[in-house]
C-alpha positions in Angstrom: -4.6 32.8 7.6 -3.7 30.8 10.9 -7.0 30.0 11.2 -7.1 28.1 7.6 -4.1 26.6 8.5 -5.4 24.9 11.6 -8.5 24.1 10.5 -6.8 22.2 7.5 -4.7 20.8 10.3 -7.3 19.4 12.2 -9.3 17.6 9.2 -5.9 16.5 8.3 -5.3 14.8 11.5 -9.1 13.3 11.7 -9.1 12.0 8.2 -5.5 10.0 9.1 -7.1 9.2 12.0 -10.4 7.8 11.0 -8.3 5.5 8.6 -6.1 4.6 11.4 -9.1 3.3 13.3 -10.3 1.4 10.1 -6.9 -0.5 9.7 -6.6 -1.5 13.1 -10.6 -3.0 12.9 -9.6 -4.7 9.8 -6.3 -5.9 11.0 -7.8 -7.1 14.3 -10.8 -9.2 12.4 -8.3 -10.9 10.1 -6.0 -12.0 13.2 -8.3 -12.6 15.9 -11.6 -14.2 13.1 -9.0 -16.1 10.8 -5.5 -16.1 11.4 -5.4 -17.3 15.0 -8.2 -19.8 14.9 -6.9 -21.2 11.4 -3.2 -21.2 12.3 -2.3 -19.2 9.6 0.5 -16.9 9.6 0.5 -13.5 8.6 3.1 -11.6 6.7 5.8 -9.4 7.9 6.3 -8.2 11.7 2.4 -9.1 12.4 3.3 -12.8 11.2 6.9 -12.8 13.0 4.8 -12.0 16.4 2.5 -14.6 15.7 5.4 -17.1 15.6 7.0 -15.8 19.2 3.6 -16.0 20.7 3.3 -19.7 19.5 7.0 -20.6 20.6 6.1 -19.1 23.9 3.3 -21.4 24.4 5.6 -24.6 24.0 8.6 -23.1 25.5 7.5 -21.4 28.6 3.7 -22.6 28.9 2.2 -18.7 28.5 1.3 -17.4 25.1 3.0 -13.7 25.1 0.0 -11.8 23.4 0.2 -11.2 19.7 -0.5 -7.6 20.4 2.3 -7.0 22.7 4.7 -8.6 20.4 3.5 -7.0 17.7 4.0 -3.4 19.5 7.4 -4.5 20.6 8.8 -5.4 17.2 7.7 -1.9 15.3 10.0 -0.3 17.9 13.0 -0.3 16.4 11.2 0.2 12.6 9.8 3.6 14.0 13.2 4.8 14.5 14.0 3.8 11.0 10.9 5.5 9.5 12.0 8.6 11.3 15.2 8.8 9.7 14.4 8.1 6.1 10.8 8.7 5.4 9.6 11.3 7.4 8.5 12.8 10.6 4.7 13.0 9.8 4.6 9.8 9.1 6.2 8.0 11.4 3.8 9.6 14.0 0.7 8.2 12.4 2.4 5.1 11.9 2.8 4.9 15.5 -0.9 5.6 15.9 -1.9 3.1 13.9 0.0 0.5 15.1 -1.2 1.2 18.6 -4.5 1.3 17.7 -4.0 -2.0 16.1 -2.4 -3.3 18.6 -5.1 -2.2 21.3 -7.9 -3.8 18.9 -6.2 -7.0 18.8 -5.9 -7.0 22.4 -9.7 -6.1 23.0 -11.3 -7.6 20.3 -12.0 -11.2 21.1 -11.1 -14.4 18.9 -13.7 -15.9 17.6 -13.6 -19.4 15.5 -15.6 -18.4 12.7 -14.3 -21.8 10.6 -11.2 -23.7 11.1 -11.1 -24.6 7.5 -7.5 -23.3 6.5 -8.0 -22.4 2.9 -11.1 -20.1 4.1 -9.0 -18.6 6.9 -6.2 -17.9 4.5 -7.9 -16.5 2.0 -10.2 -14.4 4.3 -7.8 -13.5 6.3 -5.6 -12.4 3.7 -7.6 -10.5 1.9 -8.8 -8.4 4.8 -5.5 -7.9 5.9 -4.7 -6.7 2.1 -7.3 -4.2 1.8 -6.4 -2.7 5.3 -2.9 -2.5 4.8 -3.6 -1.1 1.1 -6.5 1.4 2.2 -3.9 3.0 4.9 -1.1 3.2 2.4 -3.2 4.8 -0.1 -4.4 7.2 2.7 -0.4 8.2 3.0 -0.2 5.9 6.5 1.9 2.5 7.4 0.7 -0.7 9.1 4.3 -0.4 10.5 6.4 -3.2 10.5 7.8 -4.5 7.0 5.9 -1.3 5.3 8.0 1.0 6.6 11.3 -1.3 4.6 9.0 -2.1 1.6 8.5 1.7 1.3 12.2 2.7 1.6 13.0 0.1 -0.9 10.5 1.1 -3.3 11.7 4.6 -3.1 14.7 3.3 -4.7 14.1 0.7 -7.1 10.2 1.5 -7.8 9.2 -2.0 -6.9 5.5 -2.4 -5.9 4.9 -2.8 -2.0 2.9 -5.9 -2.6 5.6 -7.7 -4.9 8.5 -6.5 -2.0 6.4 -7.9 0.9 6.3 -11.4 -0.6 10.1 -11.5 -0.7 10.2 -10.9 2.9 7.7 -12.8 3.8 9.4 -16.0 2.3 11.6 -16.3 5.4 7.9 -16.4 7.6 6.4 -18.9 5.2 10.0 -21.3 5.8 9.9 -20.7 9.6 6.1 -21.5 10.1 6.7 -24.7 7.6 10.1 -25.7 9.8 8.4 -25.1 13.3 4.8 -26.2 13.4 4.3 -28.1 10.3 4.6 -28.0 6.4 0.7 -27.6 6.0 1.2 -24.0 7.8 3.5 -23.2 5.2 1.4 -23.7 2.1 -1.6 -21.9 4.2 0.1 -19.1 4.9 1.8 -18.5 1.9 -1.6 -18.6 0.1 -2.5 -16.4 2.6 0.4 -13.8 2.2 0.0 -14.2 -2.0 -3.9 -12.7 -1.2 -2.8 -10.2 1.0 -0.2 -8.7 -1.2 -2.1 -8.6 -4.6 -5.2 -6.8 -2.5 -2.7 -4.6 -1.4 -1.6 -3.5 -4.9 -5.1 -3.8 -6.2 -6.0 -1.0 -3.1 -2.9 0.9 -3.3 -3.1 2.5 -6.7 -0.5 5.2 -6.0 2.3 3.3 -7.2 1.0 1.7 -10.5 2.6 3.9 -13.3 1.0 4.5 -16.6 2.1 5.7 -19.8 0.1 8.3 -21.4 0.5 9.2 -25.3 -1.5 11.9 -26.4 -2.1 13.4 -30.0 -3.8 16.5 -30.0 -4.0 19.6 -32.3 -3.7 21.7 -29.2 -0.5 20.9 -27.2 -0.4 24.0 -25.3 -3.9 23.9 -23.6 -3.5 20.0 -22.8 -0.4 20.6 -21.4 -1.4 23.4 -19.2 -4.1 21.7 -18.1 -2.4 18.4 -17.3 0.2 20.3 -15.5 -2.5 22.5 -13.7 -4.1 19.3 -12.0 -0.9 17.4 -11.6 3.1 17.7 -10.9 4.0 15.7 -13.8 6.8 16.4 -16.8 5.6 15.8 -20.6 7.5 15.2 -23.5 6.4 16.8 -26.7 6.9 15.3 -30.3 5.8 18.1 -33.1 5.3 17.6 -36.5 3.4 14.2 -36.0 1.4 13.3 -39.5 -1.5 11.7 -39.7 -1.4 8.8 -42.4 -5.0 9.3 -43.3 -5.4 13.3 -43.7 -1.9 14.0 -43.5 -2.3 16.3 -41.3 -0.2 18.0 -38.9 -0.4 17.2 -35.2 1.6 16.8 -31.7 2.7 13.8 -29.8 3.0 14.4 -25.7 4.1 11.6 -23.6 4.0 11.5 -20.2 3.6 9.3 -17.2 0.9 9.5 -14.4 -0.2 6.7 -11.9 -3.4 5.2 -11.7 -4.7 7.2 -8.9 -4.0 10.3 -11.4 -6.3 8.9 -13.9 -9.4 10.9 -12.9 -7.3 14.2 -13.0 -6.1 12.8 -16.5 -9.6 12.4 -18.0 -10.5 15.6 -16.7 -8.0 17.5 -18.1 -8.4 15.9 -21.5 -12.2 16.8 -21.7 -11.3 20.4 -21.0 -8.2 20.8 -22.9 -9.1 18.8 -26.3 -12.0 16.5 -26.4 -10.7 15.2 -29.7 -7.6 14.1 -28.6 -6.6 10.9 -29.2 -5.2 9.0 -25.7 -3.2 5.7 -25.2 -2.7 4.4 -21.7 0.0 1.3 -21.2 -0.8 0.0 -17.9 2.0 -0.8 -15.2 5.0 0.8 -17.4 8.6 0.0 -15.4 9.9 3.6 -14.6 14.0 3.9 -14.7 15.1 7.4 -13.4 13.2 10.1 -11.5 9.5 9.9 -11.0 8.1 12.6 -8.6 6.0 11.1 -6.2 4.4 13.0 -2.9 6.4 13.8 0.2 5.2 11.4 3.3 7.1 14.4 5.3 
């Protein structure tokens, strides 16, 4: 039994480490190939680190590396994550941020293009994919992800939309300090990054499922055997065409769980009528897998 547990822990660590490396590589490409050459400011703590680097060049004549300021700014947020989100989550976040800072430092800044629109779109897309990929696999890229996850657990808002609100400050700061054109290009980049993050991080997208079935017990057993979801049962529903008695089941799943739902329905009642409403808003308790 101990060998099985040790093997599972090793595989889990290896998988998360692989995700951390992928995120670190993507974020360093976004920053060194698009953000820095195009003078585009990223979202959250990364954008703040860029602002500090630019200000240090103007004030002391020496630009502090983005990698260093990024890591230092994340340290107090590690403490927030440790207390509010989970110890395991925080440990892997520290690993992820450390790798990202290291990759940003060692990968040379490369000027593929100085077109600010191209830099904003591609930089934002790559960064957003990296953030969403990390979150989808239970990791955080640090910075405002930690605050966003904490707020989402209380409000139900999406990670991307929360980040956009926070990043309005970064946009205005870039405009005031370095020119209003940078505000607009950075706003475009942050918008793209937020939308791509939401598209990739499907675990937070909730969907309402209505199932009309003649085999409610089998359907309930198969759904709850595949995922942890509550189900509301409406008995004695009547079909308008044949006037036959059926049962209506209502539940909420995430987009990430849709394949599990489809598998359960094919096994329990392939003839059932299933209606799915996208992006519903939830008030009240909704179970989400712990990040501890």
